[in-house]
N, C-alpha and C positions, 0 to 999 in steps of 0.2 A: 416473164422471168420465172424460171423454175429449175429444179435440180434433177437431172436425169441420173439413173443409176450409173455409177462409174465402173462397176465391174459386173460381169455376167453372173447371175445367181440362178440356182435351180429352185423350183418350187418346193416348199416343205410340205409334202403331201400329208404327213401325220397331223401337222398343225391345221392344214386346210380341212382335213377330215373331222378333227375335233370341233372346229368352228361350225361346219355344216351340221354335224350331229347335234351340237348345242342348239342351233336354230330350229332344227326339226323337232327336237324334244320339247323346247319351250313353246313352239307353235302348237304342238299337239295339246299341251296343258292349257295354253291360253285360249284355245278354241272353245273350251267349256264356258268361257265368259263372253261369247259373242263373236260374230264373223269379223268384226273390225280388228280384234286383237292379233291374230296371226298376220294380217296385212300390215298392221302398224309395226309388228316385230320385223317383218321383212323390210319395211320402210326404214326402220332404224338401222338394219343391216346395211342398206345402201348408203345411208348417211355415214356410217362408220367407214365403209370402203372409200367413199369420196374424200372424207376428211383425211384418211391415212394416205391415200395415193396423191392427194394434192398438198399434203402437209399444211392444210388450211387452218392455221392457228391464229390466235389473237395475241397471246402473250409475247412471243418473239417478234411478231409484227410491230407492236407498239414500241418494244425495246429498240429495235433496229431503226424505227422512225425517229425516236428521240435521240439516240446516240449517234447514228450514222446518217440520218436523213434519208434512209432507204424507205421509199413509200409504196413500192409496188404491191405489197401484200395488203396494206391499208386501203389503197385505191381499189383493190379487188373486193374488199369488204363493202365499199360504197356501191360497186356494181351489183353485188349480192343483194343489198338492201333496196336498191333502186328497182331491180327486177322483181323482188318480192312485193314491193309496194304496188307495182303494176298488176301483179297476179292477185294480190289480196283484195284490192279495192272493189272489184265487182262482187266478190263473195261477201265481203263485209257489208256492202251497201244493201245486198239482198238478205243477208243474215242466214243463208242456207248453204250447206255443203252437200255431200252425197247423202241425201235423206236424213240430215241431222242439222240442228241449229249450229251456226258458226259464230264464234265470239272473237272479238279482237283482244290483243294483249295490251290492256290499258291499266293504269294505276294512278293514284294521286301524285301530283307534283309537290314534294314536300321535303322536310328535313331528313326523314328516314331514307329516302332515295339518295339524297346527297351524301349522307354519312355511310350508308351501306355500300354504295358504289365505290366510294373512296377506299373502304376496307377491302372490297373485292379486288380493286386494282392493285393495292399493296400485296394482298394475299396471292394473287396469281403470279406475281413475279417471284415470290418465295416458294410457292408450290410448284412453279414451273409449268403451269397449265391453267387453262380457263375452264369454264363449264364443259364445253365440248371437248377441249383438249385433254382434260383428265381422263375422259372415257376412251377416246380413240388411242391415246398413248398407253393406257392400261391394257387395252386389247392388243396393242402392238407389241407388248412385252416389257413395258417399263415397270420394274419391281418397286421403284421409288414411288410410283404413282399409287401403289396400294395404300401407302401411309397417307398420301394426300386425300384420296377418296374416303378412307375411313374417317379421318378427322374433318373432312368436308361434311360428311353426314352428321358427325357429332356437333359441329358448329351450327349447322342448319337446324338441328333439333333444339339446341340451346336457344337459338334465336326465336324459335316458335314459342318457347315458354315466356319470352319477353314481349311478344307482339302486341299485347294489350297496351303496354306502356308506350311502345313506339307509335302505335296508332293514335295516341293522344298528343304527339309532337306536332309542331306547326306544319300546316299544309295549305296549299291553294286550291286543291280539288283536282278532279280528273278532266283533262282537256284532250279530246280526240278531234284533230283537225277535220277528219272526214265528216263528223257530226256537226262541227261548228260552222264550217264554210262550204260543206258539200264535198262529196268524194272526188269529183272531177277537179275542183279547185285545189283540194288537198294534194292530189297526186301531182298536179302541175307544179305547185309550190315546192313540194319536196324534191321533185326531179331537178328543178332549178338549183336548189341548194346542193344536191348531190353533184351536179355538173360543176358548180362553182368550187366545191371542195376538191373534186377530182383534179380540176385544172390547177387550182392553187397548190395542191400537193405535188403535182407533176412539175410545176415550175420551181417550187422550193426544194424538191428532193434532189438527191445526188445519186440516183440509181444508175448503175452501169448497165447499159443495154446488152444483154447476152445475145450472141448470134442465134438466129432462128435454127432450131434443131430439126432435122428431117423427121417427118411423121413416121411413126412405127406403131403398127397395131399392137405389138407386144406390150407397149407402155400402158395400154388400157388395163392390163392385168398386173404389171410389175410396178406401176407408179411413175412419178415424175410428171404428173399432169400440169399443164399451165394453170395459173391461178384463175384465168377466165373460165376455163372448163369447170373448175370447182365452184366458182361463184354462181354460175348459171345452174349447175346441177343442184347445189344446195338451195337455191331459190325455188326451183321446181319441187324438190322434195319437201321443203317447208310448206309450200302451197298444198301439196297432197296431204300433209299433216292437218292443215286447216280444214280441208274438204272431208277427211275421213274421221279425224279425232274430234273435230269441232272447235279446235283451238290451234293457233300457230305453234310451231316447234318450240318446245320448252324442255328444260333439263333438270333444274335444281329443285323443283317441287319434290321429285322422287327422292332426293337425298334427305329432305325433311321427313318424309314418310318412312324411309328405311331406318333413319335414326330413331324415330318414335317406336317403330315395331321392335327394334333391337332393345330399346329401353324397357318395353313391356316384358320382354323375356327375363329381365332382371328385376321385375316387380314394380316398375313404374305404372301409375294409374293416371289416365287422362281426366279423371273426374275433377271438375271444377277448373280445368285449364282452359282459358278463354279461346285460344286458337283452335284447340281440338274439340271444342264443344259446339255442335251444330254445323250445318252445311256440309260441303264436300269433304273437308278434312276429317270430320268425325266418321263420315261414311267410309272413306278410304281406309282409315285406321282400323275399322271393324270388318273389313273385307280383304280378300286375298290380294297380294301384290299384283298378280297377273290380271286383275280387273282394273288396274290403274293404267291409263293410256301412256302417261309419261314414263312410268317405270318400265313398261314393255318396250317402248322405243329406246330407252337408255340401255337396257339389256341387249337390244338389237345392235346398237352402236358398238358396244364392246365386242360382240361376236363378229360383226361385220369387219371391224378393224383387225381382229385376229385372223380372219380369212385373208384379208388384204396383205397382212404381214407375211403370212404363209405363201401367198402367191408371189410376193416380191422376194421371198427367201431371206427375210431379214428379222425373223422372230428369234431373238437371242437375249433372254432376260439376264440381267446382271445378278450375281449371287452375293456381292458385297457392296455395301453403301457406306460412304464416309458419314461419321456421326453428325457433322455440321450440316451436310446435305439432308440427312434424315430429319434433323431438327427443323430445318427450313420447310420441309414438306409438311410436318405436323402443324407448325405455326401458320403456314400458308393455307392449309386445308381448313383450319379453324376460322381464319379471317374470311376466306371465300364463302364458307358455309354460312357464317353469321351474317356477313354482308349481303349475300344473295337473298337470304330470307327476308331481311328487313327492307331491302330495296326492290322487292317483288320480282327478283330474277337475276340472271347473270348476263354475260355477254350475248347469249342467245335469247333467253326469254324476255329480258328487259330491253336490251339494245337492239338486236336484229329484229326480233318479232315486234317489240314495242314501237320502234320507228317505222317499220313496215306497216304497222296498224295505224300510223299517223298519230300515235300518242306522244304528247310532249314529254312524258316522264322518261321516254327512251333517250331523248336528246340530253336531258339533264344527267341521266345515268352515265353516258359516255364522257361527258365533260368531267364529272367527278372521278370516274374510273381512271382517266388519264392522269389526274392529279395523284391518285394513289399509285399508279404505275411509275410515275417520276420518282416518288419516294422509294418504292420497292427496288428500283434499279440501283439506288444508292446503298440499299441494305444488302443486296445480293453478295458482294465481296466478303461481307462479314461471315457468310455461311459457305464460303468456298465456291460460290456459283459465278461463272464467268459472264461477262458482258461483251458483245451484245448477245 
């Protein structure tokens, strides 16, 4: 199930050129921080292109599932995570990528994940985008998403100031099935769960089967990819992130970092702030953005989506925004930013990468996020946002 372009469009060469020039410029600057950075930038660019051409989002997918029982996009997410689980397991079992240590995306199962994911689910319905969705729609020309991303960063930075308090809330600890029962057993267990969920959603859903469209090589550039293509491509690219960056695909850590660096420009000091004292957060705060792997990949996603929009001939930013829609973007961005930080990630870093790493916090995250999504759907009309 996917939407092919309904009208023939011509590539927007100026937009494509700006995107390519941006990638080249950032790659040249990032190269000063090691060989991995330009590669990760390009990897982010491919992620942006795949996300845009597949329209592989989470926000609308959950909304359509809840309202219309359309499950095709959610079932594609299950395929994405199942494929990533198969790819991740050998790497995480060995603990090595391409000449670098590889770490799973794991976090404690606790109250902060439950509350943070609920906030995120609510926020993404108001912000009209998820962690990955905000970036690829921003690159695709959504001016509304500028406000969402700005306040996403603000909310994420705000949450970082409260992390010491959140870390003292009730928790059960970190549970990674691969370490608890062995990686082979964990993979089999998760695949059984994915298969059951896929089958259950297929039976429960009311998806209208679209007629198979004839294959056209032009769609590789103009978009309208089947969800299956997107799921498998995103799984492969996430695996490459694990192999090259040493961690699975992540998005929202960069928003915390960007928010903190902007705050520094206005005189904020990290002295005595628990989250920013010691470890990688302190290191990243005191070093250039292009030395941070997540930041580099996020920039790549935006530029890759920009190129994809130009190839599809659909880069057309709106110049006016209704005030209610703008208010929803601001509130949604704050909720997503705060929620993602305290829940150790968003739909990508906590859910996709967490579950693919066999961490139980990822499963808790999606349950809580769906609860927030349900509430967000009911708030959307207040802000002039349509459902589904």
